Every structure is written in structure tokens, then in C-alpha cells.
C-alpha positions in Angstrom: -28.4 8.7 -13.7 -26.7 6.1 -11.7 -25.2 2.9 -14.0 -26.6 -0.3 -12.9 -24.5 -2.4 -11.0 -24.2 -6.2 -12.2 -26.1 -8.8 -10.2 -23.2 -11.3 -9.4 -25.1 -14.1 -8.3 -26.9 -14.5 -11.8 -23.9 -14.3 -13.8 -21.4 -16.0 -11.4 -21.4 -19.3 -13.7 -20.7 -17.3 -16.8 -17.8 -15.4 -14.9 -16.1 -18.6 -13.7 -16.4 -20.0 -17.2 -14.6 -17.0 -18.4 -12.0 -17.0 -15.7 -11.0 -20.5 -16.8 -10.2 -18.9 -20.2 -8.1 -16.4 -18.3 -6.0 -19.2 -16.6 -2.4 -18.1 -15.7 -3.4 -14.7 -15.4 -0.9 -12.7 -13.8 -3.2 -10.0 -12.4 -6.8 -9.1 -12.4 -8.4 -5.3 -12.2 -12.3 -4.8 -11.5 -13.9 -1.8 -13.6 -16.5 0.2 -11.9 -19.2 -1.5 -14.4 -18.2 -4.9 -13.4 -15.8 -5.6 -16.3 -12.8 -7.8 -15.3 -9.3 -7.0 -16.7 -6.9 -9.7 -17.1 -3.2 -9.4 -18.3 -1.2 -12.3 -19.3 2.5 -12.9 -19.7 2.2 -13.6 -23.5 1.4 -9.7 -23.8 -2.5 -9.9 -24.2 -5.1 -7.9 -21.9 -8.4 -9.1 -22.1 -11.9 -7.9 -20.8 -14.3 -10.3 -19.4 -17.7 -8.7 -19.0 -20.2 -9.5 -16.3 -22.3 -11.9 -18.8 -18.9 -13.9 -19.6 -18.0 -12.4 -22.9 -14.4 -12.2 -23.2 -12.7 -9.6 -25.7 -9.2 -8.6 -26.5 -8.2 -5.0 -25.3 -4.7 -5.1 -26.3 -2.4 -7.2 -27.6 0.9 -5.1 -28.4 2.9 -5.9 -25.2 6.0 -8.2 -24.6 5.0 -9.4 -21.3 2.2 -8.3 -18.9 3.4 -8.5 -15.3 0.1 -6.9 -13.8 -2.9 -4.9 -14.6 -4.5 -2.3 -12.1 -6.9 0.8 -12.3 -5.7 4.4 -11.0 -7.2 5.4 -7.6 -10.2 7.0 -9.5 -10.9 3.6 -11.3 -11.1 5.2 -14.5 -7.8 4.5 -16.1 -6.2 1.0 -16.5 -2.3 0.6 -16.3 -0.1 -2.4 -17.4 3.2 -3.1 -16.0 5.0 -4.4 -19.2 8.3 -6.4 -18.7 10.9 -7.0 -21.6 14.4 -6.3 -22.5 15.5 -6.5 -18.8 13.2 -3.8 -17.6 9.5 -2.9 -16.7 7.6 -0.1 -17.8 4.3 1.2 -16.7 2.0 1.7 -19.7 -1.6 3.2 -20.0 -4.3 1.1 -21.8 -7.3 2.8 -23.5 -10.3 0.7 -22.5 -13.1 2.6 -24.1 
């Protein structure tokens, strides 16, 4: 069974409102199911669902400089910056 793709025109206003909450985001990553992930410099990674629901996925980072999925779009990674160096960290999203 193929997962149903989100219908963006019907949820666009909710997504725009959620994006306002994610202002100053350093990076966005779009999951295959339509969830949008954002990392911020204060060390928090948030998930924004197609219906506009915002949830915290991780908050134990020092400073997020970017988020991205791997080539298969199955695993989320974050670039964390702290103490003068950057580190690539795997982020569980399930």
C-alpha cells in the first residue's frame, strides 16, 4: 500500500502559520510523508506536520547549523556547532 501524499493546497494556510513559528530557522528538511523538519541555532529540532501541528523532536543540541535527510530520505541528520567545531549527528524521528 502506497502512503497517501499530503494535499498541499488544502493545508497551505496551516503550513504557512507553522513556518512563522519556525522563523529564523537555519535549515529545512522535507520528509517523504510531508513532515517538515527545522533546526534552529538554540539547539531545537522541530517537526511541522502537513496539518500545521508543531512538535519538538530533539532539544539536546548546542547549536543547529542545518538539517537534512540522507539520499534515501529515511534518516535525518543535523549539523551541530559548539566549542569551535561542527559535528554531524543522527536524529531519531520516529
